[in-house]
N, C-alpha and C positions, 0 to 999 in steps of 0.2 A: 782463856788467848792464857798463853804461859805468864808466869808471874816468877822472875829468874831471883836465886837463891840470897690535810684533808680535801680530798675534788670538793671546790664551791659550786654553790648553786649558780655562782654571777658570772662563771666559765661560760662563755659565749661560741668560740672557735670550736668546731671539729676539726681534727684532725685527721688524717687518711695515710693509712699504714699499708706494710709490707712490702715486700720487692720478693723477686724469684719464684722458688718453689712451692714456698712455705708462706703466699701473701693470703689466702683467704680467711678470713676472720668471720666464725660462725660463731651464733648464740643457742648454748644447751639449751633444752627443752623439757623441763620438769614430766612433761607426760610422753618421754620415749619410753617404748615397746618393753617388759620388761626382760631380762637377760633367761637364762634358760640355763646359763652352763653353774658347775658346784662355785658357790660362793665363797664355805668358809673352806680355809689350807690348812693340813695338817702343822701343828707346828710346836714347841714348848714355849713355855715362858720366857719371855727374855727378858736378863737383867740388866742393870746399871751398871756392872760391876765392870771394869779393865777386863776384857779379853773377852765381852762378851758381845757380837756382833750385832750392828743395830739394823733391825730387818723389818720391823712394822712395815713401813712402808714400802713398799718397790712401784718404780715408777714401770708399769709392767700394759704393754697393748697389751687387750683383749680381742682378739681376733672374730668375737664376733657379736661383741659392744659398740665396735669403730665404726666411725661411720662419719657424715660432714657437720654433725653436734656432738663430737665427743672429741676430747682430747688423750683419752685413751690411757688413763690413767687406772691403779686396783690397787689395795689396801690389799697386801699378804702377810703371810706368815704369822697371823696373831690366833691368839688363843680362842677359841669353839667357847662360844657365850653361854651363858645357861639358860637364856632365856626367860629370866622369870618373872620380868614385865608384859615382855613383848612388846616393845612401846614404838611406836615411831616416831621419826627425827623431831616432827612438830614439836611433839608431846614433852621430848625432851627440853628441846631450845626454848618453848613455848614458854617453860615452866622457870623462866627470868627472863620472860618476855624478849624473847629473840624470833625473830625472821630470816629467811636467806635473802641474801645479793646475789643476782647474777653478773659474772664477769665475762668477758669476752672467749672465747675455748683460741685460741692462737696462742697455743702452749707453754705461756707462761700464766697461768689461770689459778697457780699456786701462789703468783708473787702479786697479782692483781686480789685476789680472793683477802691476802693475808691484808692488803691496805686498804680494802673496803671495812673490811672488820676495825679494823683499829681506827677507823679514822671515823666509822660510825654511819658508813654513809647512808642514807635513807631515800633511797629508793629500792625498786625492784631488780633493777640493773643497773652495772656502773658503767658509764661513758666515759669516751676515754678522749676528755676534752683537753687542751693543752697544758692547762696549768696540774692538772690532773695527771698527766703520765711524769711532768716535770716531778712531781711531788713524789710519786709511786717510784720512778728510776732514782730520787736520791735516796729512799729506804731501800730498795734491792742492793743500789751499791754498797751501803752500811751492812747490809746481812751478808753481803760475801766478800767483806774485807773483814766479817769476822770466819767465814768459810776458811780464807786464805791464813787469818793468824794461826787459826785452830786445825789445819788439815796436817802438818807433820807429826802431832802429838796426837790426833784422833788417829792416824794410820798405827802408832806404836800399842795404843788402848786397842787398836782394833774396831774402832767403833766405824773407819772406815778400812772396805777392801779395797786399795785401789788398782789392782789388778780386774776384779769384778764390775767394780765402777767402768773402767774405762770399755769391758766388753758392752756395756749393758749402753752407754753413751754414745760408742761405734760400734755396732755390731758386725761382725765378719773382720774387723779391724784385729790385726795380733797386738796383745800388747806388750810394753818392752819385759824383756828377761827378768829382770831385778824388783822387788819391791820398792827401792828409794826410787829407780826411775820413773814407773808409773806413778809415783806419789810425785813426781816433778809433772809428769805430762800431765794428770788429772793438776793442779794447780794452774799448769798455762791453759786447760780449758776453761777452767772460773776467771781466769783475768779477761778470756777474750769473751767470755759471758758478760760478766761485767758493765761491759762498754754496751750492751744490747740494750734499748729501750723496751718498755715494758710492752710498747704499741708493737713492736715487729715482730711478726710469726718466727716461730722455730719448732723444728722439732719436738716431740714431746718429751721423748726421752733426753731430753739437755736441761731439766728443770725438775720437775718432781720427784723429789728424793729424799729418805730422810736426810741427811746432810742441811740441805737447805732447813728444811722445818725446825731443826734443833738450833740451827744459827738462829730462826727467828727468835726461840724463844729465849735464848742467851742477849740478841738483840733487847727484847722489849722487857725481859727481869721481869716477867710473870709465865706464869704456864701455860699454854697453849693444848687447847681439847680439840682433837681432829675425830669428826665423826663420822663413822665409815657406813652410809646407804643402802641398804641392798632392795634387792629388784621390788621386797614389798614393803618401801619404808620403812622397817625396823634398823635401827643405828646403834652403833655400839663403838665406843672412846678406847683410845687410847691421849695420854697424856703426856708431852713433849715438857719437859725441864730442864735443868744444869744442874749441877755440882762440880765441886772442886776434887779433882784425882789427885794426889801425891806422885811424881814420875819419879825414876829411879834415880836423875839425876842431881833428885833435890827441890827442883821447880814444880808449881802449884800450878794445874792445868786446868781454866774455868771453860767447860763445853757444855754440850746440848747433850743430853741422855732421856731416851721414849720408854714409858711401860703403861698396856694396856689395863681397862680399869674394867672391874666388875660391876653388875647393873646395879648392885647394894653401893658400891663403892662410890659411882659417878651421882647416884641420887642424894647418899650423904653430901656431898661435894656442893650438888647445885641448892639443895636444902638451906644448907649454912651458908651460898651466896644469897639466896634469895633474902633471909631473915636478917645478914647485915649489911642486904643492900649491895652489895659488890658485881661486878657485871664481869665473869668468867671471859676471856678469849677466845673465840671458838671458831673452827673452820669446817665443812661439811665437804667430805665426797662420795658425790654420788657412784653406785656399783653401775647401773644402767647405763649411766653416759661415761666414766671413765671421767671426772670432771670434777674440777672444785669451788665452792663457791662459801663466799663471806656470809656473817651473820651479823646483823644489826641489833640492836635494841632501841631503836626508835628515841621518844622523849625520856624515858627510862634512864637513859645512858644520860644526859644529863642531870636529870635528876636526883640519882644517885651519886653521881659526883658532886653535886651543890651540897648534899646530905652533911649536918652540922654535925660536928665534934671530929673524927681524929679521919685525915683522908683515906681515899679508898683503897691504895697502897697495905697501908695500916690495918685497914679492916680486910684485906685478903691475906693477911700473915695472922689474923686470929683467924680465917674462917680454917687456914692448915692448922693450927694447934687442936680446932675443934674436931678435925676428922683425923687428926694424928700424919699430916703430911709434913715436910718436912720445911722450915720458913727459910724461906728465899732470900739473900741478900739482892736488895735495890736498888743498889749505887750503878749506875752505868758505866762505863767506859767512854771517855771521850775519841771522836769519832775519829780526830787528826793522829791521837796517837796507835786504835785499831790500824789502821790504814800505817803506821808507819809500823809497827809491829808484823802485818802479812807482808811490807815489805824485803822485814830481815829474816822472814821465813822462807823468802824466795834464796836467800842466799844461802840461807842455813841446809834448805833443801839439797844447792848444790852443792856443797860440800860434802854432806853425806854421800854423795855419790861421786865422790872422789877429784871434784875440782877444783886446778890450784891456781890461788888468786895472786896477782902478781904482788909481789910486795912493794914495787919503788917503781920509777920513774913513770913517764907519761899513758896515760889511759885510754881508751876511746870512749868514746862518748856516744850510749847505744841508747835510745830513743826506750820508752817500756816496750814497744811492741815491738823491735829489734830485740830486748832479753827476755823477751816472752819467746821467741820463735830460734833463738838460740837454746833457751831451755827445753823446749821442743826436740830442740836437735840433739842435745846433750843428752837428752834421755832416753836414745834410737844404741846410744854407743853401747853400752854393755850386751845388748841382744848383739853387736855387728862384731863384737870380742868375741863373743861365745863361739856366733857362728863360725869365726876364723879359726878359733881352737879345736872348734869340731873339722875345720878342714885338716887342719895341719894332724890330727889325730888318727884320720882315715887315710890319708896320702904319705904319710912318715916325712913330711919334706916341710920341715918349716915355714911358716909366711909370715915375712916380715911385715911386723906396722907397729911402727911406731907413733903415739900418739901423745902428745905433750899439751894437755887442754892448759890456755892459758886467758885468762880472761880480767875483764875491768871489776877493779874492787868497787861495785855496785851499790 
């Protein structure tokens, strides 16, 4: 974010979710037949430096894998593994007493898996009871507030490519002509999705992609290890973390980054976590199902948190020192201040599009949904002006297009 110069066992009420064409909620099976399509994609190492797009996870539907028990996600563009150890995912996560937690395949499995992991849900499957949904919705909203607060600068750093994201989310729809307008429309999309409960089924392309996972690491103030599991249950990992970037205007931008780790590297990290009694935050993405799972650590989670001496967050810092990873700042931002920053960024996006704010006088009172509709509409104006300019050049007769953008000071 720019700096300027648990589900309870006592839950008894089950909910019925989902309406419309995406209403069906399915539970994935770990016994799905393995995919026969190629798993590893050719790509270069992803850098956390500015200017390198975040492309470790692509929310891409696999035509051969997608089915009733699939959300349709794949990890793409990762560095091919060395297969030094050739271990399956159970061996990797089991080294720190981890076990998978299944979550509903309703298009929001990333959010649900993240909630199940961070609350150490001790069950084979997360049940969407009323209090569980309310708690998971709050976590999702706070994560998306971070996405909204960081979006404008993430675009400038090319950590987010707004036109490509809109094409992924809305396939077949032409994105806005300018990058500024595309960023504004992407902002409007995340605002709308922020209000959708984790219990509601949505198209899979709406959620699982790197932007949200990076924001989860910023929210948690700890790294997140995403295990990519292939058809033979072999697992390879990417670490989602965060760092501060110096922007051209002097602002310091705290945002998420991602990097793959070799098997030797993750072995050292997990070994240090075991000896220091640190529970790493982990998620699973099974290739054969295109579906996220949480990871719980049973009673060890509570035993290690209660370990005498420095608390677990301090021990995590020590793990990073032991293995040569950056020691990450642990202080969390106040959720209200993050939400306020997200609202400020909404106005900043409009200003970058050339919107003129009324300096004085009575201003129309617009609710947030009305503002977002306006934001989406304004994002299309540059495309309209480009079309008109093209028509002028073709016909030789100027078409008058006086456009004055007057909006309330939101």
